[in-house]
MIPANU-26410 format. One record per residue (C-alpha): residue in one letter; x, y, z; residue number from 1. Coordinates in Angstrom, 1 decimal. Layout:
! MIPANU-26410
<atom residu="a" x="X" y="Y" z="Z" num="NUM"/>
...
! end
This chain:
! MIPANU-26410
<atom residu="m" x="-7.7" y="-7.8" z="1.2" num="1"/>
<atom residu="k" x="-4.6" y="-8.9" z="3.3" num="2"/>
<atom residu="k" x="-3.6" y="-7.6" z="6.8" num="3"/>
<atom residu="i" x="0.2" y="-7.8" z="7.7" num="4"/>
<atom residu="t" x="1.0" y="-7.9" z="10.9" num="5"/>
<atom residu="t" x="4.6" y="-7.7" z="12.0" num="6"/>
<atom residu="m" x="6.7" y="-6.1" z="14.7" num="7"/>
<atom residu="l" x="6.6" y="-3.0" z="12.8" num="8"/>
<atom residu="g" x="3.3" y="-2.9" z="10.8" num="9"/>
<atom residu="s" x="2.4" y="-2.3" z="7.4" num="10"/>
<atom residu="v" x="2.6" y="0.0" z="4.4" num="11"/>
<atom residu="l" x="0.6" y="1.2" z="1.7" num="12"/>
<atom residu="l" x="0.2" y="1.4" z="-2.2" num="13"/>
<atom residu="v" x="-1.1" y="3.4" z="-5.2" num="14"/>
<atom residu="s" x="-1.7" y="3.0" z="-9.1" num="15"/>
<atom residu="m" x="-2.5" y="5.0" z="-12.1" num="16"/>
<atom residu="l" x="-1.0" y="6.4" z="-15.3" num="17"/>
<atom residu="a" x="-1.8" y="9.2" z="-18.0" num="18"/>
<atom residu="a" x="0.1" y="12.1" z="-20.0" num="19"/>
<atom residu="c" x="1.8" y="15.6" z="-19.3" num="20"/>
<atom residu="g" x="4.2" y="18.1" z="-20.3" num="21"/>
<atom residu="n" x="7.2" y="20.7" z="-19.5" num="22"/>
<atom residu="e" x="8.3" y="24.2" z="-19.1" num="23"/>
<atom residu="s" x="10.2" y="27.0" z="-17.1" num="24"/>
<atom residu="p" x="9.7" y="29.9" z="-14.6" num="25"/>
<atom residu="d" x="9.9" y="33.6" z="-12.9" num="26"/>
<atom residu="n" x="10.5" y="35.2" z="-9.4" num="27"/>
<atom residu="g" x="12.6" y="35.0" z="-5.8" num="28"/>
<atom residu="e" x="13.8" y="36.5" z="-2.6" num="29"/>
<atom residu="n" x="17.1" y="36.3" z="-0.3" num="30"/>
<atom residu="t" x="19.3" y="34.3" z="2.2" num="31"/>
<atom residu="t" x="23.1" y="33.4" z="2.6" num="32"/>
<atom residu="g" x="25.9" y="31.3" z="0.9" num="33"/>
<atom residu="p" x="26.8" y="27.6" z="1.2" num="34"/>
<atom residu="i" x="28.3" y="25.9" z="4.1" num="35"/>
<atom residu="h" x="30.7" y="23.2" z="3.1" num="36"/>
<atom residu="v" x="31.2" y="20.2" z="5.2" num="37"/>
<atom residu="d" x="33.9" y="17.2" z="4.7" num="38"/>
<atom residu="q" x="32.0" y="14.1" z="5.8" num="39"/>
<atom residu="p" x="33.5" y="10.4" z="6.3" num="40"/>
<atom residu="t" x="32.2" y="7.8" z="4.0" num="41"/>
<atom residu="n" x="33.0" y="4.7" z="6.2" num="42"/>
<atom residu="s" x="31.4" y="5.5" z="9.5" num="43"/>
<atom residu="g" x="28.1" y="4.1" z="10.9" num="44"/>
<atom residu="k" x="26.6" y="1.8" z="13.3" num="45"/>
<atom residu="g" x="27.3" y="-1.5" z="11.1" num="46"/>
<atom residu="n" x="23.7" y="-2.6" z="10.7" num="47"/>
<atom residu="m" x="23.9" y="-5.3" z="8.0" num="48"/>
<atom residu="e" x="26.4" y="-8.1" z="7.5" num="49"/>
<atom residu="r" x="26.2" y="-7.4" z="3.8" num="50"/>
<atom residu="g" x="26.4" y="-4.1" z="1.8" num="51"/>
<atom residu="f" x="25.8" y="-1.6" z="4.6" num="52"/>
<atom residu="e" x="27.6" y="1.8" z="4.1" num="53"/>
<atom residu="v" x="27.2" y="5.3" z="6.1" num="54"/>
<atom residu="l" x="27.9" y="7.7" z="3.2" num="55"/>
<atom residu="t" x="27.5" y="11.0" z="5.3" num="56"/>
<atom residu="e" x="26.5" y="12.0" z="8.7" num="57"/>
<atom residu="g" x="25.3" y="15.2" z="10.2" num="58"/>
<atom residu="l" x="22.2" y="15.8" z="8.2" num="59"/>
<atom residu="k" x="19.4" y="18.1" z="9.8" num="60"/>
<atom residu="s" x="15.8" y="16.3" z="9.6" num="61"/>
<atom residu="p" x="16.3" y="15.4" z="6.2" num="62"/>
<atom residu="w" x="13.0" y="14.5" z="4.1" num="63"/>
<atom residu="a" x="13.6" y="13.6" z="0.6" num="64"/>
<atom residu="i" x="16.4" y="12.4" z="-1.9" num="65"/>
<atom residu="d" x="17.0" y="12.6" z="-5.4" num="66"/>
<atom residu="f" x="19.9" y="12.0" z="-7.9" num="67"/>
<atom residu="s" x="21.6" y="13.5" z="-11.0" num="68"/>
<atom residu="g" x="24.2" y="11.3" z="-12.1" num="69"/>
<atom residu="d" x="27.1" y="11.1" z="-9.4" num="70"/>
<atom residu="l" x="25.1" y="14.0" z="-7.5" num="71"/>
<atom residu="i" x="22.9" y="13.3" z="-4.5" num="72"/>
<atom residu="y" x="20.4" y="16.3" z="-3.4" num="73"/>
<atom residu="i" x="18.8" y="15.8" z="0.0" num="74"/>
<atom residu="s" x="16.0" y="18.2" z="1.5" num="75"/>
<atom residu="e" x="16.2" y="19.4" z="5.0" num="76"/>
<atom residu="r" x="13.2" y="20.4" z="6.9" num="77"/>
<atom residu="d" x="14.6" y="23.8" z="8.2" num="78"/>
<atom residu="g" x="15.0" y="24.9" z="4.5" num="79"/>
<atom residu="a" x="18.4" y="23.8" z="3.1" num="80"/>
<atom residu="i" x="19.1" y="21.5" z="0.4" num="81"/>
<atom residu="v" x="22.2" y="19.3" z="0.8" num="82"/>
<atom residu="r" x="24.2" y="18.8" z="-2.4" num="83"/>
<atom residu="m" x="26.6" y="15.6" z="-2.2" num="84"/>
<atom residu="k" x="29.4" y="15.1" z="-4.7" num="85"/>
<atom residu="d" x="32.5" y="12.6" z="-4.3" num="86"/>
<atom residu="g" x="31.9" y="12.4" z="-0.4" num="87"/>
<atom residu="r" x="31.9" y="16.2" z="0.0" num="88"/>
<atom residu="l" x="28.8" y="18.1" z="1.2" num="89"/>
<atom residu="t" x="27.5" y="21.5" z="0.4" num="90"/>
<atom residu="r" x="24.4" y="22.9" z="2.3" num="91"/>
<atom residu="q" x="22.7" y="25.0" z="-0.3" num="92"/>
<atom residu="k" x="20.4" y="27.8" z="1.0" num="93"/>
<atom residu="l" x="17.1" y="28.8" z="-0.6" num="94"/>
<atom residu="q" x="15.8" y="32.1" z="-1.9" num="95"/>
<atom residu="l" x="12.1" y="31.7" z="-1.6" num="96"/>
<atom residu="s" x="9.1" y="34.2" z="-1.8" num="97"/>
<atom residu="s" x="8.3" y="33.2" z="1.7" num="98"/>
<atom residu="p" x="10.3" y="31.8" z="4.5" num="99"/>
<atom residu="v" x="10.3" y="28.1" z="5.2" num="100"/>
<atom residu="k" x="8.1" y="27.4" z="8.4" num="101"/>
<atom residu="q" x="9.5" y="24.5" z="10.2" num="102"/>
<atom residu="e" x="6.8" y="23.7" z="12.7" num="103"/>
<atom residu="g" x="5.7" y="20.2" z="14.0" num="104"/>
<atom residu="e" x="5.9" y="18.1" z="10.7" num="105"/>
<atom residu="g" x="5.9" y="20.9" z="8.5" num="106"/>
<atom residu="g" x="8.9" y="22.8" z="6.5" num="107"/>
<atom residu="l" x="10.8" y="22.0" z="3.4" num="108"/>
<atom residu="l" x="9.6" y="18.6" z="2.6" num="109"/>
<atom residu="g" x="9.2" y="17.3" z="-1.0" num="110"/>
<atom residu="f" x="12.1" y="17.7" z="-3.5" num="111"/>
<atom residu="v" x="12.5" y="16.4" z="-7.0" num="112"/>
<atom residu="l" x="14.5" y="17.1" z="-9.9" num="113"/>
<atom residu="t" x="12.8" y="18.2" z="-12.9" num="114"/>
<atom residu="a" x="13.1" y="15.5" z="-16.1" num="115"/>
<atom residu="d" x="15.1" y="18.1" z="-17.8" num="116"/>
<atom residu="f" x="17.4" y="19.0" z="-14.8" num="117"/>
<atom residu="s" x="20.5" y="18.5" z="-16.5" num="118"/>
<atom residu="t" x="20.0" y="21.3" z="-18.7" num="119"/>
<atom residu="t" x="17.5" y="23.5" z="-16.7" num="120"/>
<atom residu="k" x="19.1" y="22.9" z="-13.3" num="121"/>
<atom residu="e" x="15.4" y="23.0" z="-11.8" num="122"/>
<atom residu="a" x="13.5" y="21.2" z="-9.3" num="123"/>
<atom residu="y" x="10.0" y="21.1" z="-7.6" num="124"/>
<atom residu="i" x="9.8" y="21.7" z="-3.9" num="125"/>
<atom residu="y" x="6.9" y="21.4" z="-1.4" num="126"/>
<atom residu="y" x="7.4" y="23.7" z="1.5" num="127"/>
<atom residu="t" x="5.4" y="25.0" z="4.6" num="128"/>
<atom residu="y" x="4.9" y="28.7" z="5.0" num="129"/>
<atom residu="e" x="3.2" y="31.2" z="7.4" num="130"/>
<atom residu="k" x="0.5" y="33.5" z="6.4" num="131"/>
<atom residu="g" x="-0.9" y="35.6" z="9.2" num="132"/>
<atom residu="d" x="-1.2" y="33.1" z="11.9" num="133"/>
<atom residu="e" x="-2.0" y="30.2" z="9.7" num="134"/>
<atom residu="l" x="0.2" y="27.7" z="7.8" num="135"/>
<atom residu="f" x="0.0" y="26.6" z="4.3" num="136"/>
<atom residu="n" x="2.0" y="24.4" z="1.9" num="137"/>
<atom residu="r" x="3.0" y="25.3" z="-1.6" num="138"/>
<atom residu="v" x="4.6" y="23.6" z="-4.7" num="139"/>
<atom residu="a" x="7.3" y="25.7" z="-6.4" num="140"/>
<atom residu="i" x="9.8" y="25.4" z="-9.1" num="141"/>
<atom residu="i" x="13.5" y="26.5" z="-7.8" num="142"/>
<atom residu="a" x="16.7" y="26.8" z="-9.9" num="143"/>
<atom residu="e" x="20.0" y="26.0" z="-8.8" num="144"/>
<atom residu="n" x="22.7" y="28.8" z="-9.0" num="145"/>
<atom residu="g" x="25.6" y="28.4" z="-11.6" num="146"/>
<atom residu="d" x="27.9" y="28.0" z="-8.8" num="147"/>
<atom residu="a" x="25.9" y="25.4" z="-7.0" num="148"/>
<atom residu="s" x="25.9" y="27.7" z="-4.1" num="149"/>
<atom residu="g" x="22.1" y="27.9" z="-3.5" num="150"/>
<atom residu="w" x="18.8" y="27.9" z="-5.2" num="151"/>
<atom residu="e" x="16.1" y="30.4" z="-6.1" num="152"/>
<atom residu="e" x="12.4" y="30.2" z="-6.4" num="153"/>
<atom residu="k" x="11.4" y="30.8" z="-10.0" num="154"/>
<atom residu="r" x="7.6" y="30.3" z="-9.8" num="155"/>
<atom residu="i" x="4.8" y="29.3" z="-7.5" num="156"/>
<atom residu="l" x="3.0" y="26.5" z="-9.2" num="157"/>
<atom residu="l" x="0.3" y="25.7" z="-6.5" num="158"/>
<atom residu="d" x="-0.4" y="27.8" z="-3.5" num="159"/>
<atom residu="g" x="-2.7" y="27.7" z="-0.5" num="160"/>
<atom residu="i" x="-2.6" y="24.0" z="0.4" num="161"/>
<atom residu="p" x="-4.0" y="23.7" z="4.1" num="162"/>
<atom residu="g" x="-1.1" y="23.2" z="6.4" num="163"/>
<atom residu="a" x="-0.7" y="22.5" z="10.0" num="164"/>
<atom residu="s" x="2.0" y="21.5" z="12.6" num="165"/>
<atom residu="n" x="0.9" y="18.0" z="11.8" num="166"/>
<atom residu="h" x="-0.4" y="16.0" z="8.5" num="167"/>
<atom residu="d" x="1.2" y="18.0" z="5.9" num="168"/>
<atom residu="g" x="1.7" y="15.2" z="3.4" num="169"/>
<atom residu="g" x="4.4" y="16.6" z="1.2" num="170"/>
<atom residu="r" x="5.8" y="13.7" z="-0.9" num="171"/>
<atom residu="l" x="6.7" y="14.8" z="-4.8" num="172"/>
<atom residu="a" x="7.3" y="12.1" z="-7.5" num="173"/>
<atom residu="i" x="7.3" y="12.6" z="-11.3" num="174"/>
<atom residu="g" x="5.3" y="9.5" z="-12.7" num="175"/>
<atom residu="p" x="5.9" y="7.8" z="-16.0" num="176"/>
<atom residu="d" x="3.8" y="10.2" z="-17.9" num="177"/>
<atom residu="q" x="5.9" y="13.0" z="-16.8" num="178"/>
<atom residu="c" x="3.2" y="14.6" z="-14.6" num="179"/>
<atom residu="l" x="4.0" y="15.8" z="-10.9" num="180"/>
<atom residu="y" x="2.2" y="13.6" z="-8.2" num="181"/>
<atom residu="i" x="1.9" y="15.5" z="-4.8" num="182"/>
<atom residu="t" x="0.5" y="13.9" z="-1.4" num="183"/>
<atom residu="t" x="-1.1" y="16.2" z="1.0" num="184"/>
<atom residu="g" x="-2.3" y="15.8" z="4.4" num="185"/>
<atom residu="d" x="-5.9" y="16.6" z="6.2" num="186"/>
<atom residu="a" x="-4.0" y="19.3" z="7.9" num="187"/>
<atom residu="q" x="-5.7" y="18.0" z="11.2" num="188"/>
<atom residu="h" x="-9.1" y="18.7" z="9.8" num="189"/>
<atom residu="e" x="-10.5" y="15.5" z="8.9" num="190"/>
<atom residu="d" x="-13.3" y="16.7" z="6.7" num="191"/>
<atom residu="h" x="-11.0" y="18.4" z="4.2" num="192"/>
<atom residu="a" x="-10.1" y="14.7" z="3.0" num="193"/>
<atom residu="q" x="-13.5" y="14.2" z="1.6" num="194"/>
<atom residu="d" x="-14.1" y="17.8" z="0.3" num="195"/>
<atom residu="l" x="-13.2" y="17.9" z="-3.3" num="196"/>
<atom residu="d" x="-13.1" y="21.9" z="-3.2" num="197"/>
<atom residu="s" x="-10.2" y="21.4" z="-0.5" num="198"/>
<atom residu="l" x="-6.5" y="20.4" z="-1.6" num="199"/>
<atom residu="a" x="-5.8" y="18.6" z="1.5" num="200"/>
<atom residu="g" x="-6.2" y="15.1" z="2.3" num="201"/>
<atom residu="k" x="-5.4" y="14.4" z="-1.4" num="202"/>
<atom residu="i" x="-3.1" y="13.0" z="-4.1" num="203"/>
<atom residu="l" x="-2.5" y="15.8" z="-6.8" num="204"/>
<atom residu="r" x="-1.5" y="15.5" z="-10.2" num="205"/>
<atom residu="m" x="-0.2" y="18.4" z="-12.1" num="206"/>
<atom residu="a" x="1.5" y="18.8" z="-15.9" num="207"/>
<atom residu="a" x="5.2" y="19.7" z="-15.4" num="208"/>
<atom residu="d" x="4.3" y="23.3" z="-16.2" num="209"/>
<atom residu="g" x="2.0" y="23.3" z="-13.3" num="210"/>
<atom residu="s" x="-1.2" y="23.3" z="-15.4" num="211"/>
<atom residu="v" x="-4.1" y="20.8" z="-14.7" num="212"/>
<atom residu="p" x="-3.9" y="17.8" z="-16.9" num="213"/>
<atom residu="e" x="-6.8" y="17.6" z="-19.0" num="214"/>
<atom residu="d" x="-7.4" y="13.8" z="-18.2" num="215"/>
<atom residu="n" x="-7.6" y="14.4" z="-14.6" num="216"/>
<atom residu="p" x="-10.7" y="12.8" z="-13.2" num="217"/>
<atom residu="f" x="-12.3" y="16.0" z="-11.9" num="218"/>
<atom residu="d" x="-12.7" y="18.8" z="-14.5" num="219"/>
<atom residu="g" x="-10.2" y="21.7" z="-13.8" num="220"/>
<atom residu="s" x="-9.0" y="20.2" z="-10.6" num="221"/>
<atom residu="y" x="-5.6" y="18.9" z="-9.6" num="222"/>
<atom residu="v" x="-7.3" y="16.4" z="-7.6" num="223"/>
<atom residu="y" x="-6.4" y="12.7" z="-8.5" num="224"/>
<atom residu="s" x="-7.7" y="10.7" z="-5.3" num="225"/>
<atom residu="y" x="-9.2" y="11.7" z="-2.1" num="226"/>
<atom residu="g" x="-10.0" y="10.6" z="1.3" num="227"/>
<atom residu="h" x="-6.5" y="10.4" z="2.5" num="228"/>
<atom residu="r" x="-5.2" y="11.1" z="5.9" num="229"/>
<atom residu="n" x="-1.4" y="11.7" z="5.7" num="230"/>
<atom residu="p" x="0.1" y="9.9" z="2.9" num="231"/>
<atom residu="q" x="3.9" y="10.6" z="2.4" num="232"/>
<atom residu="g" x="5.0" y="7.9" z="-0.2" num="233"/>
<atom residu="l" x="4.7" y="7.5" z="-3.8" num="234"/>
<atom residu="a" x="6.2" y="5.1" z="-6.0" num="235"/>
<atom residu="w" x="5.5" y="3.1" z="-9.3" num="236"/>
<atom residu="n" x="6.2" y="-0.7" z="-9.9" num="237"/>
<atom residu="n" x="7.6" y="-2.1" z="-12.8" num="238"/>
<atom residu="k" x="4.0" y="-2.7" z="-14.2" num="239"/>
<atom residu="g" x="3.4" y="1.4" z="-14.1" num="240"/>
<atom residu="e" x="1.2" y="1.2" z="-11.0" num="241"/>
<atom residu="l" x="1.5" y="4.0" z="-8.6" num="242"/>
<atom residu="f" x="1.5" y="3.0" z="-5.0" num="243"/>
<atom residu="s" x="1.3" y="5.1" z="-1.8" num="244"/>
<atom residu="s" x="2.1" y="4.8" z="1.7" num="245"/>
<atom residu="e" x="-0.4" y="6.5" z="4.4" num="246"/>
<atom residu="h" x="-0.2" y="7.0" z="8.1" num="247"/>
<atom residu="g" x="-3.2" y="5.8" z="10.0" num="248"/>
<atom residu="p" x="-5.0" y="7.6" z="13.0" num="249"/>
<atom residu="s" x="-2.8" y="8.5" z="16.0" num="250"/>
<atom residu="s" x="-5.8" y="8.1" z="18.5" num="251"/>
<atom residu="v" x="-8.1" y="5.1" z="19.3" num="252"/>
<atom residu="p" x="-8.0" y="2.7" z="17.7" num="253"/>
<atom residu="g" x="-4.4" y="3.8" z="16.5" num="254"/>
<atom residu="g" x="-2.2" y="1.8" z="14.0" num="255"/>
<atom residu="h" x="-4.1" y="0.9" z="10.5" num="256"/>
<atom residu="d" x="-1.2" y="2.6" z="8.6" num="257"/>
<atom residu="e" x="-2.3" y="1.7" z="4.8" num="258"/>
<atom residu="l" x="-0.9" y="0.6" z="1.6" num="259"/>
<atom residu="n" x="-3.4" y="2.0" z="-1.1" num="260"/>
<atom residu="k" x="-3.6" y="1.4" z="-4.8" num="261"/>
<atom residu="i" x="-4.6" y="4.6" z="-6.2" num="262"/>
<atom residu="e" x="-6.9" y="5.0" z="-9.3" num="263"/>
<atom residu="p" x="-7.9" y="8.1" z="-10.5" num="264"/>
<atom residu="g" x="-11.0" y="9.8" z="-8.9" num="265"/>
<atom residu="l" x="-11.3" y="7.3" z="-6.1" num="266"/>
<atom residu="n" x="-12.1" y="7.9" z="-2.6" num="267"/>
<atom residu="y" x="-10.0" y="6.1" z="0.1" num="268"/>
<atom residu="g" x="-12.3" y="6.6" z="3.0" num="269"/>
<atom residu="w" x="-10.7" y="8.8" z="5.6" num="270"/>
<atom residu="p" x="-12.2" y="9.8" z="8.0" num="271"/>
<atom residu="e" x="-15.4" y="7.5" z="7.2" num="272"/>
<atom residu="v" x="-13.6" y="4.1" z="7.3" num="273"/>
<atom residu="i" x="-10.1" y="2.4" z="8.3" num="274"/>
<atom residu="g" x="-8.7" y="-0.9" z="8.0" num="275"/>
<atom residu="d" x="-11.3" y="-3.5" z="7.2" num="276"/>
<atom residu="e" x="-14.3" y="-1.4" z="7.3" num="277"/>
<atom residu="r" x="-16.4" y="-0.9" z="4.1" num="278"/>
<atom residu="k" x="-18.7" y="1.9" z="3.0" num="279"/>
<atom residu="e" x="-20.3" y="2.2" z="-0.5" num="280"/>
<atom residu="g" x="-18.3" y="4.5" z="-2.6" num="281"/>
<atom residu="m" x="-15.1" y="4.1" z="-0.6" num="282"/>
<atom residu="t" x="-12.1" y="2.0" z="-1.6" num="283"/>
<atom residu="p" x="-10.3" y="-0.1" z="1.0" num="284"/>
<atom residu="p" x="-6.4" y="-0.4" z="1.3" num="285"/>
<atom residu="v" x="-4.6" y="-3.3" z="-0.3" num="286"/>
<atom residu="y" x="-3.0" y="-3.6" z="3.1" num="287"/>
<atom residu="h" x="-3.1" y="-2.1" z="6.6" num="288"/>
<atom residu="t" x="-1.2" y="-2.7" z="9.8" num="289"/>
<atom residu="g" x="-4.1" y="-3.2" z="12.2" num="290"/>
<atom residu="d" x="-3.2" y="-2.1" z="15.6" num="291"/>
<atom residu="d" x="0.3" y="-2.2" z="14.8" num="292"/>
<atom residu="t" x="2.1" y="1.1" z="13.6" num="293"/>
<atom residu="l" x="4.8" y="1.4" z="11.1" num="294"/>
<atom residu="a" x="4.3" y="5.0" z="10.6" num="295"/>
<atom residu="p" x="5.4" y="4.6" z="6.7" num="296"/>
<atom residu="s" x="7.2" y="7.5" z="4.9" num="297"/>
<atom residu="g" x="9.2" y="7.0" z="1.6" num="298"/>
<atom residu="m" x="8.8" y="4.1" z="-0.5" num="299"/>
<atom residu="t" x="10.3" y="2.8" z="-3.8" num="300"/>
<atom residu="a" x="10.1" y="-0.2" z="-6.2" num="301"/>
<atom residu="n" x="12.8" y="-2.4" z="-7.6" num="302"/>
<atom residu="d" x="13.0" y="-3.8" z="-11.1" num="303"/>
<atom residu="r" x="11.4" y="-7.0" z="-9.7" num="304"/>
<atom residu="g" x="8.3" y="-5.3" z="-8.5" num="305"/>
<atom residu="e" x="9.3" y="-5.6" z="-4.6" num="306"/>
<atom residu="w" x="8.2" y="-2.6" z="-2.5" num="307"/>
<atom residu="l" x="11.0" y="-0.9" z="-0.3" num="308"/>
<atom residu="v" x="9.1" y="1.2" z="2.6" num="309"/>
<atom residu="t" x="10.7" y="3.2" z="5.4" num="310"/>
<atom residu="g" x="9.0" y="3.3" z="9.1" num="311"/>
<atom residu="l" x="9.4" y="6.2" z="11.1" num="312"/>
<atom residu="r" x="7.6" y="5.0" z="14.4" num="313"/>
<atom residu="g" x="8.3" y="1.3" z="13.0" num="314"/>
<atom residu="e" x="12.3" y="2.4" z="12.8" num="315"/>
<atom residu="s" x="12.8" y="0.0" z="9.9" num="316"/>
<atom residu="l" x="13.3" y="-0.4" z="6.1" num="317"/>
<atom residu="v" x="11.1" y="-3.4" z="5.0" num="318"/>
<atom residu="k" x="11.2" y="-5.2" z="1.6" num="319"/>
<atom residu="f" x="7.6" y="-6.5" z="0.5" num="320"/>
<atom residu="a" x="7.1" y="-9.0" z="-2.5" num="321"/>
<atom residu="p" x="5.3" y="-7.6" z="-5.0" num="322"/>
<atom residu="d" x="1.8" y="-8.8" z="-3.8" num="323"/>
<atom residu="g" x="2.8" y="-8.1" z="-0.3" num="324"/>
<atom residu="s" x="2.6" y="-11.7" z="0.7" num="325"/>
<atom residu="t" x="6.1" y="-11.8" z="2.3" num="326"/>
<atom residu="h" x="8.6" y="-9.4" z="3.7" num="327"/>
<atom residu="e" x="12.0" y="-8.8" z="4.6" num="328"/>
<atom residu="v" x="13.4" y="-6.2" z="7.5" num="329"/>
<atom residu="l" x="16.5" y="-4.9" z="5.9" num="330"/>
<atom residu="i" x="17.4" y="-2.1" z="8.6" num="331"/>
<atom residu="t" x="16.1" y="-2.3" z="12.2" num="332"/>
<atom residu="s" x="18.9" y="-0.5" z="14.2" num="333"/>
<atom residu="e" x="19.2" y="3.2" z="12.7" num="334"/>
<atom residu="g" x="16.2" y="4.6" z="14.1" num="335"/>
<atom residu="r" x="13.6" y="6.7" z="12.2" num="336"/>
<atom residu="l" x="13.8" y="6.4" z="8.6" num="337"/>
<atom residu="r" x="12.4" y="8.9" z="6.2" num="338"/>
<atom residu="d" x="13.0" y="8.1" z="2.6" num="339"/>
<atom residu="v" x="14.2" y="5.5" z="0.3" num="340"/>
<atom residu="k" x="15.5" y="5.6" z="-3.3" num="341"/>
<atom residu="i" x="17.1" y="3.2" z="-5.7" num="342"/>
<atom residu="h" x="19.9" y="4.5" z="-7.8" num="343"/>
<atom residu="n" x="22.6" y="2.5" z="-9.8" num="344"/>
<atom residu="d" x="21.5" y="-0.7" z="-8.1" num="345"/>
<atom residu="a" x="22.1" y="0.5" z="-4.7" num="346"/>
<atom residu="v" x="19.3" y="1.4" z="-2.0" num="347"/>
<atom residu="y" x="19.7" y="4.8" z="-0.4" num="348"/>
<atom residu="v" x="17.9" y="5.7" z="3.0" num="349"/>
<atom residu="i" x="17.9" y="8.5" z="5.2" num="350"/>
<atom residu="t" x="17.6" y="8.4" z="9.0" num="351"/>
<atom residu="n" x="15.2" y="10.9" z="10.7" num="352"/>
<atom residu="n" x="16.0" y="10.8" z="14.2" num="353"/>
<atom residu="t" x="16.6" y="14.8" z="14.6" num="354"/>
<atom residu="d" x="13.1" y="15.4" z="13.6" num="355"/>
<atom residu="g" x="11.9" y="16.0" z="17.4" num="356"/>
<atom residu="r" x="10.4" y="12.6" z="17.7" num="357"/>
<atom residu="g" x="13.3" y="10.4" z="17.3" num="358"/>
<atom residu="d" x="16.3" y="9.4" z="19.9" num="359"/>
<atom residu="p" x="19.3" y="11.3" z="18.0" num="360"/>
<atom residu="g" x="22.7" y="9.5" z="18.4" num="361"/>
<atom residu="k" x="26.2" y="10.6" z="17.4" num="362"/>
<atom residu="g" x="26.3" y="11.3" z="13.9" num="363"/>
<atom residu="d" x="22.7" y="11.6" z="13.2" num="364"/>
<atom residu="d" x="21.0" y="11.9" z="10.6" num="365"/>
<atom residu="r" x="22.8" y="9.7" z="8.2" num="366"/>
<atom residu="l" x="22.6" y="8.8" z="4.5" num="367"/>
<atom residu="i" x="22.9" y="5.0" z="4.1" num="368"/>
<atom residu="r" x="23.6" y="2.9" z="1.2" num="369"/>
<atom residu="l" x="22.9" y="-0.7" z="0.9" num="370"/>
<atom residu="t" x="23.8" y="-3.1" z="-2.0" num="371"/>
<atom residu="g" x="23.0" y="-6.6" z="-2.7" num="372"/>
<atom residu="h" x="19.3" y="-6.2" z="-1.8" num="373"/>
! end
């Protein structure tokens, strides 16, 4: 295994495939209408000499990006979804069965449009809510209103995922098999990661209709892989291999952010092993950062199989060769970076300086577009 040590740290990967389906929903609650904000499309700090453009400013703790044609959607952790078309933003409200609980790293996190969004206007979300004095996360299907003023929760697909003020995971991604993949953190209880009866500290896989795929590795379970601390990135390369980025321990020894290649049913070791440590039955990371910290979040792959990974504490966007042997830093002066996507040959990145851990400047947070990379 290779270790990459840079001024920002390292990343992690994940791999697999199988087969899934599609369906529709039912149910909801209540909030207010949209807020329209006209945004400049040519402001910014001028980070790169080639193809750097700030598309919009004023985002509030943005977490995930997705696209439908020329529409851009961005989830915000306080429970709103930003819809951007032709440089104009609409901050859409959500009608949910339980209010979003924005506490620590929790809130409205993962957001991904369904494969048939153009006809159903539906999306999957991952959000934190409070029940009694406990925090939980859930996955639900929401539908956009006919006038695009907001979204309504139609059906809860998976409930009771352990939550906490930290380590909530939250990334959603639809695989080449049309299954929905979900990252969950250990919810600050390390033992959850090794417990196959817990949904925490896992990568989960579900069919498009919310059911458990028959070919999942554990009979009747959404669990696809386990032994994870706080994975926040999911992406497939041009070979159909899935990769995931994962946060290493915050306390001693610190660092050890990972890139794991995920195979069905494998145990990735947390909290029993980190870095180069080995234990029978546990799969080591493909890469780790050693004592350095990137705090990797979103990731994607281009058509050359290169990996683009955002860093929160590492405050950078890094492009890795397909085998991770070389890398290039694409962004370094925009602060914390949360998610990255490729759309129409351009790279889109959201900053995350208003999340309570950054140093927000004028205009934060931002949606940035890179071309020529």
